[in-house]
Structures are given as C-alpha cells and as structure tokens.
DODO-664972 format. One record per residue: x, y, z of N, C-alpha, C in turn; residue in three letters. Coordinates in steps of 0.1 Angstrom, whole numbers, padded with zeros to 4 digits, always signed. Layout:
<recs>
XYZXYZXYZALA;...
</recs>
This chain:
<recs>
+0001-0016+0180+0003-0011+0166+0002-0023+0156MET;-0004-0020+0145-0005-0030+0134-0004-0024+0121ASN;+0001-0032+0111+0003-0028+0097-0005-0037+0088VAL;-0012-0032+0079-0019-0039+0069-0010-0040+0056LEU;-0008-0052+0052+0000-0054+0039-0009-0060+0029LEU;-0011-0054+0018-0020-0058+0007-0012-0065-0004ILE;-0014-0078-0006-0007-0085-0017-0015-0083-0030ASN;-0010-0075-0038-0017-0071-0051-0014-0081-0062GLY;-0010-0093-0059-0007-0103-0069-0019-0113-0069SER;-0022-0118-0081-0032-0129-0081-0027-0142-0075ALA;-0014-0143-0074-0008-0155-0069-0007-0154-0054ARG;-0014-0162-0047-0015-0161-0032-0001-0163-0025ALA;+0007-0172-0031+0020-0175-0024+0032-0173-0034LYS;+0031-0163-0043+0041-0160-0052+0052-0151-0046GLY;+0059-0144-0055+0070-0136-0051+0066-0123-0043ASN;+0054-0118-0047+0049-0106-0040+0046-0109-0025THR;+0040-0121-0023+0037-0125-0010+0050-0127-0002PHE;+0060-0134-0009+0073-0136-0002+0079-0123+0002THR;+0079-0113-0007+0085-0100-0004+0078-0093+0008ALA;+0065-0093+0008+0058-0087+0019+0060-0095+0032LEU;+0062-0108+0031+0065-0116+0043+0078-0112+0049SER;+0088-0108+0041+0101-0103+0046+0099-0091+0055VAL;+0091-0081+0050+0088-0069+0057+0080-0072+0070VAL;+0070-0081+0068+0062-0084+0080+0070-0091+0091ALA;+0079-0099+0087+0088-0106+0097+0096-0096+0105GLU;+0101-0086+0099+0108-0075+0106+0099-0068+0115ILE;+0087-0064+0110+0078-0057+0118+0074-0065+0131LEU;+0071-0077+0129+0067-0086+0140+0078-0087+0150GLN;+0091-0088+0146+0102-0088+0155+0104-0075+0163SER;+0098-0065+0158+0098-0052+0165+0085-0050+0173GLU;+0077-0060+0174+0065-0060+0183+0053-0054+0176GLY;+0053-0053+0163+0042-0047+0156+0034-0058+0149ILE;+0021-0059+0151+0012-0069+0144+0011-0066+0130ASP;+0010-0077+0122+0008-0075+0107-0003-0084+0102THR;-0009-0081+0091-0018-0089+0084-0016-0088+0069HIS;-0013-0099+0062-0012-0098+0047-0025-0102+0041ILE;-0031-0093+0034-0044-0095+0027-0042-0098+0012MET;-0048-0108+0007-0047-0112-0007-0059-0107-0015GLN;-0056-0101-0026-0067-0095-0034-0074-0106-0042ILE;-0068-0118-0045-0074-0129-0051-0074-0127-0066GLY;-0082-0136-0073-0083-0136-0087-0096-0132-0094THR;-0105-0129-0086-0118-0124-0091-0117-0110-0097LYS;-0126-0107-0106-0126-0093-0112-0129-0083-0101PRO;-0123-0072-0101-0125-0061-0091-0131-0049-0097ILE;-0142-0044-0092-0148-0032-0097-0139-0020-0095GLN;-0138-0012-0105-0130+0000-0105-0139+0012-0101GLY;-0133+0023-0099-0140+0036-0096-0147+0041-0108CYS;-0159+0045-0107-0166+0051-0119-0167+0066-0118THR;-0162+0072-0107-0162+0086-0106-0176+0092-0103GLY;-0185+0083-0096-0198+0088-0094-0199+0098-0083CYS;-0189+0098-0074-0189+0108-0063-0198+0105-0051GLY;-0204+0094-0051-0213+0090-0040-0205+0089-0027ARG;-0193+0085-0027-0185+0083-0015-0184+0096-0007CYS;-0185+0107-0014-0184+0120-0007-0195+0123+0002LYS;-0207+0116-0001-0218+0118+0008-0221+0107+0017THR;-0217+0095+0013-0220+0083+0022-0208+0078+0030ILE;-0196+0084+0027-0184+0081+0034-0178+0067+0031GLY;-0182+0061+0020-0176+0049+0016-0179+0047+0002ARG;-0173+0037-0005-0176+0034-0019-0191+0029-0020CYS;-0197+0033-0030-0211+0029-0032-0213+0014-0036VAL;-0202+0008-0042-0202-0006-0046-0200-0015-0033PHE;-0208-0024-0031-0207-0033-0020-0201-0046-0024GLU;-0189-0048-0022-0182-0061-0025-0174-0065-0013ASP;-0172-0078-0011-0165-0083+0001-0151-0078+0001ASP;-0144-0078-0010-0130-0074-0010-0128-0060-0005LEU;-0136-0050-0010-0135-0037-0006-0139-0035+0009TYR;-0149-0042+0013-0154-0042+0027-0143-0046+0037ASN;-0136-0058+0033-0126-0063+0042-0114-0053+0042GLU;-0110-0049+0030-0098-0040+0030-0101-0027+0037ALA;-0113-0022+0036-0116-0009+0043-0116-0011+0058ARG;-0122-0022+0063-0122-0025+0077-0108-0026+0083GLU;-0100-0034+0076-0086-0036+0081-0078-0023+0080ARG;-0080-0016+0069-0072-0003+0067-0076+0007+0078MET;-0088+0008+0081-0093+0018+0091-0087+0015+0105LEU;-0086+0002+0108-0081-0001+0121-0065-0002+0121SER;-0059-0002+0110-0044-0003+0109-0038+0010+0112ALA;-0025+0010+0116-0017+0022+0118-0009+0026+0106ASP;-0007+0016+0097+0000+0019+0085-0004+0009+0074ALA;+0000+0013+0062-0003+0004+0050+0009+0002+0041LEU;+0011-0011+0037+0021-0014+0028+0014-0022+0016ILE;+0017-0017+0004+0010-0024-0008+0021-0030-0016VAL;+0019-0042-0020+0029-0049-0028+0022-0053-0041GLY;+0030-0052-0052+0025-0055-0065+0036-0062-0074SER;+0032-0071-0082+0041-0075-0093+0041-0064-0104PRO;+0050-0065-0113+0051-0056-0124+0044-0062-0136THR;+0033-0056-0141+0026-0061-0153+0027-0050-0164TYR;+0034-0053-0174+0035-0043-0185+0039-0029-0180PHE;+0050-0029-0172+0055-0016-0166+0046-0009-0157ALA;+0037-0016-0151+0027-0010-0141+0022-0020-0131GLY;+0015-0015-0121+0010-0024-0111-0001-0033-0117PRO;-0005-0043-0110-0016-0052-0114-0029-0043-0115ASN;-0036-0043-0126-0047-0035-0128-0058-0037-0117GLY;-0060-0050-0113-0070-0053-0102-0066-0045-0089SER;-0053-0044-0086-0049-0037-0074-0052-0022-0075LEU;-0049-0016-0087-0051-0002-0088-0066+0001-0088THR;-0075-0008-0093-0089-0006-0092-0094-0006-0078ALA;-0088-0015-0070-0092-0015-0055-0087-0003-0048LEU;-0074+0001-0051-0068+0012-0044-0075+0025-0047LEU;-0079+0027-0060-0086+0039-0064-0099+0041-0055SER;-0106+0030-0053-0119+0031-0045-0116+0032-0031ARG;-0106+0024-0026-0103+0023-0012-0098+0036-0006LEU;-0088+0041-0013-0082+0053-0007-0090+0066-0010LEU;-0095+0067-0022-0103+0079-0025-0115+0081-0016TYR;-0122+0070-0013-0134+0070-0005-0132+0071+0010SER;-0119+0070+0014-0115+0070+0028-0104+0080+0030ASN;-0102+0090+0022-0091+0099+0023-0088+0105+0036ARG;-0099+0110+0043-0097+0116+0056-0093+0106+0066ASP;-0098+0094+0065-0095+0084+0075-0081+0079+0074ALA;-0075+0079+0062-0061+0074+0060-0051+0084+0061VAL;-0055+0097+0061-0045+0108+0062-0035+0106+0074SER;-0023+0108+0071-0012+0107+0081-0009+0093+0086TYR;-0015+0083+0079-0010+0069+0082+0002+0066+0073LYS;+0013+0062+0078+0025+0059+0070+0021+0048+0060PRO;+0028+0049+0048+0025+0039+0038+0038+0037+0030ALA;+0038+0025+0023+0050+0022+0015+0045+0012+0004ALA;+0052+0012-0007+0050+0003-0018+0062-0007-0019ALA;+0058-0019-0023+0068-0029-0025+0066-0035-0039VAL;+0076-0036-0047+0074-0040-0061+0083-0052-0065VAL;+0077-0061-0072+0084-0073-0077+0085-0072-0092VAL;+0096-0075-0098+0097-0075-0112+0107-0086-0117ALA;+0104-0092-0129+0113-0101-0134+0126-0094-0139ARG;+0124-0082-0145+0135-0075-0150+0133-0060-0150ARG;+0124-0055-0159+0122-0040-0160+0108-0036-0157GLY;+0106-0023-0157+0093-0017-0154+0090-0015-0140GLY;+0099-0018-0131+0096-0018-0117+0095-0003-0112ALA;+0104+0006-0117+0104+0019-0112+0091+0027-0115THR;+0085+0024-0127+0072+0030-0130+0061+0024-0122THR;+0062+0011-0119+0052+0005-0110+0053+0011-0096THR;+0065+0013-0091+0068+0019-0078+0062+0033-0077PHE;+0065+0041-0088+0060+0055-0088+0045+0055-0088ASP;+0038+0046-0096+0024+0046-0097+0017+0044-0083SER;+0023+0034-0076+0017+0031-0063+0019+0042-0053LEU;+0031+0048-0053+0034+0059-0044+0025+0071-0046ASN;+0020+0073-0058+0011+0084-0061-0002+0083-0054ARG;-0007+0071-0051-0019+0070-0043-0017+0076-0030PHE;-0005+0073-0024-0003+0078-0010-0001+0093-0010PHE;+0006+0098-0020+0009+0112-0020-0004+0121-0021MET;-0015+0115-0027-0027+0122-0029-0036+0121-0016ALA;-0031+0114-0006-0040+0112+0006-0033+0116+0019CYS;-0023+0125+0018-0016+0129+0030-0010+0118+0038ASN;-0005+0107+0031+0001+0096+0038+0016+0097+0037MET;+0023+0098+0048+0037+0098+0047+0043+0085+0041PRO;+0052+0087+0032+0058+0075+0025+0071+0071+0032ILE;+0071+0058+0036+0083+0053+0043+0093+0048+0032VAL;+0105+0052+0034+0115+0048+0024+0125+0038+0030SER;+0134+0033+0022+0144+0024+0026+0158+0029+0021SER;+0167+0020+0020+0181+0024+0016+0181+0025+0000GLN;+0171+0021-0006+0170+0021-0021+0155+0019-0024TYR;+0151+0020-0037+0137+0018-0040+0133+0004-0036TRP;+0121+0003-0031+0116-0010-0025+0112-0020-0037ASN;+0122-0024-0043+0121-0033-0055+0129-0046-0053ILE;+0123-0057-0057+0130-0070-0056+0127-0077-0068ILE;+0137-0085-0073+0136-0092-0086+0135-0107-0085HIS;+0126-0112-0093+0124-0127-0094+0112-0130-0103GLY;+0113-0142-0109+0102-0146-0118+0094-0157-0112GLU;+0100-0169-0111+0093-0181-0106+0092-0179-0090THR;+0081-0185-0084+0079-0183-0070+0091-0187-0062PRO;+0095-0178-0053+0106-0180-0044+0119-0175-0049GLY;+0119-0171-0062+0132-0166-0068+0137-0153-0062GLU;+0128-0145-0056+0132-0133-0050+0141-0135-0038VAL;+0141-0147-0033+0150-0150-0021+0165-0150-0026LEU;+0167-0150-0039+0181-0150-0044+0186-0135-0045GLN;+0177-0125-0044+0181-0111-0046+0185-0106-0032ASP;+0198-0107-0029+0203-0103-0016+0201-0088-0013ALA;+0204-0080-0023+0202-0065-0021+0187-0062-0020GLU;+0179-0068-0028+0164-0066-0026+0159-0070-0012GLY;+0164-0081-0007+0160-0086+0006+0164-0076+0017LEU;+0176-0071+0015+0181-0061+0025+0173-0049+0025GLN;+0170-0044+0013+0161-0032+0011+0148-0034+0019THR;+0142-0045+0018+0129-0048+0024+0131-0049+0039LEU;+0141-0055+0044+0144-0055+0058+0145-0041+0064ARG;+0153-0033+0057+0155-0019+0061+0141-0012+0061VAL;+0133-0014+0051+0120-0008+0051+0112-0012+0063LEU;+0112-0025+0067+0105-0029+0079+0109-0022+0091GLY;+0123-0020+0093+0128-0013+0105+0124+0001+0104ARG;+0125+0007+0092+0121+0022+0091+0107+0024+0094ASN;+0098+0015+0090+0084+0016+0093+0081+0015+0108MET;+0088+0005+0114+0087+0004+0128+0092+0016+0136SER;+0103+0022+0132+0109+0033+0138+0099+0045+0137TRP;+0093+0047+0125+0084+0058+0124+0071+0057+0132LEU;+0066+0045+0132+0053+0042+0139+0056+0044+0154LEU;+0067+0039+0159+0069+0041+0174+0072+0056+0177LYS;+0079+0063+0168+0081+0077+0170+0068+0085+0170GLY;+0059+0081+0162+0046+0088+0161+0038+0086+0174ILE;+0039+0073+0179+0032+0070+0191+0038+0077+0203LYS;+0051+0078+0204+0058+0084+0215+0056+0099+0215GLU;+0056+0105+0203+0054+0120+0202+0040+0124+0206ALA;+0030+0116+0203+0016+0119+0206+0012+0133+0203ASP;+0016+0138+0191+0013+0152+0187+0000+0152+0179ARG;-0007+0163+0180-0019+0164+0172-0015+0166+0157PRO;-0024+0162+0149-0022+0163+0134-0022+0177+0130LEU;-0015+0180+0119-0015+0194+0114-0029+0199+0111PRO;-0031+0212+0113-0044+0218+0111-0048+0217+0096GLU;-0060+0212+0093-0064+0211+0079-0069+0224+0074ALA;-0065+0227+0062-0071+0239+0055-0084+0235+0047GLU;-0093+0244+0045-0104+0241+0036-0099+0238+0022PRO;-0104+0227+0016-0098+0224+0003-0102+0233-0008LYS;-0092+0237-0016-0094+0245-0028-0094+0237-0040GLU;-0104+0239-0049-0104+0232-0062-0104+0242-0073ARG;-0094+0240-0082-0093+0249-0093-0095+0242-0106THR;-0105+0247-0114-0107+0241-0127-0100+0250-0138ASN;-0093+0244-0147-0086+0252-0157-0094+0255-0169PHE;-0105+0249-0170-0114+0252-0182-0127+0258-0176VAL;-0131+0270-0179-0142+0277-0173-0153+0279-0184ARG;
</recs>
C-alpha cells in the first residue's frame, strides 16, 4: 500500500512539508509507503472547462506536473493534500492542479481515501480545510478524519513543531489512514454499484 502526499506550498521545505512529513512518518511506521510530491513555484494551468477529458480520459493540457501527479495518484491507494492558508483559502496553484487532476480522473480516484492538511499562521484555516475537502466529496473519495480538524499553526519554517495539539492531530490522522487502508484491503469487498449519472439543469 502507498499514499501520495501533495505539498501544495511553493516552499519545498516549509511548514506544509513538515506537517505532511509528520503524517508520512506515522504511515511508514505502519508499513505503508509514502511519497511527498512538491508542486513547485512555476505557474500551473487551471481547468478551462473544455470537457475534452471526458473523451480522452485525461486533461488535454500536457504539462510535467499534471503528468507526474496523475501517474502517482493512479498508482496510490490514498491521497493526502497539504496547503498553506493564503487569504483564507488554499494556494491557488494547488487548486488549479486539483481541479484538473481530480475532475479528469474522477472514476479512477473514486473510493480512494483522502485527507486534507492545512497550515495557518493564525486564521482562515477552516475555510481552507473546507475548500480542499470539497474536491474529495465530489469524487466519491472517503474523507479520513482525526481527533480534530487537520490544522496546524506556524509561520516561519519549522514553527509548526511547537504546536503540540496540531502535531498530535496529524499523528492520529496518519494512524486513522493506516487503519482504514488496512481494513479495506482485508475486507476485499467489491465497490458499490454505480448508478448512471443524472444531470439536472435548473435553467431550461
């Protein structure tokens, strides 16, 4: 089993990376492989709503970041996305990537457990957390919880290590993710039967 963790911060070794590393360490101690993927600092193409992914099975835009994220996500058993809080929301580059990555691969990611991890200096973390979870809810991805919202506080790199409650919350998240993944593997049950999708437009 393996879990993909996406670092949605432009800082490769900042507090978001540190927070994800706490979760990854717990997963590894439980025998689960992990990979932390960095989105980097280059501009990221957003979704244009062209709909081509419905026919070709992937995003029409060919860029290395999407290709790597897609390949790793399709082979992973679960997904954890971490983001700093920018103006009461996730990093815009991260949401641009997630919009393309998850929408164009909805069937492939369905029923893969997912979780969000949020870093904040002070406020705006709960709206960031909510925004990230909405991606998972739209894709049939079970959301893994912890003993509290998966939020940790810090500003300068490494400062999150002073947030004792936040660190504990992330450790519990790692154990909960491991517990769910192992339970899914042991149960070996078929996925729920899918219904044909219904689309309702409110303006006719």
